[in-house]
N, C-alpha and C positions, 0 to 999 in steps of 0.2 A: 596251666597252673592247676595242680591237684591239691589245693589247700582245703581242709575241712573247716577252717576258721570262718570262712565267708559263705557258708551254704545256708539256704533258706529251709525252714522246716517243711515237711511234706503236707499234702492236703489233709491227711488223717490227723496229723498233729494239730493243725489249725482248727479243725472242727471239734476236736476233743478238748482243747484247752479252754480255760475260762478267762483268757486275757481279752481285754477290750481292744478292738482294732480301730485305729484312728486314721482317717483319710484327710489329706491336705491337698487342696486344689490351688494351683498357682495360675493366675491369668498372665499369659505371655503374648498378648496381642501386640502387633506392631503399630506404632504411630509414627507418622512422618515427622522429621526433624525440621523445625522452623529455622530457616537460615536467612540472613539479610541478603537482599538482591545486590549483585555486584554492580558497582558504578562503572559505566563505560568510559574508557580513558581516551 
């Protein structure tokens, strides 16, 4: 795909711009699912 619509600006553009960069951190740690014990039949 050679679309110019979804390209990121270069490093020079980012350092010259006066836009504020916002960083979002998402915690994706895994936790075990609590399941009821199966009753033996």
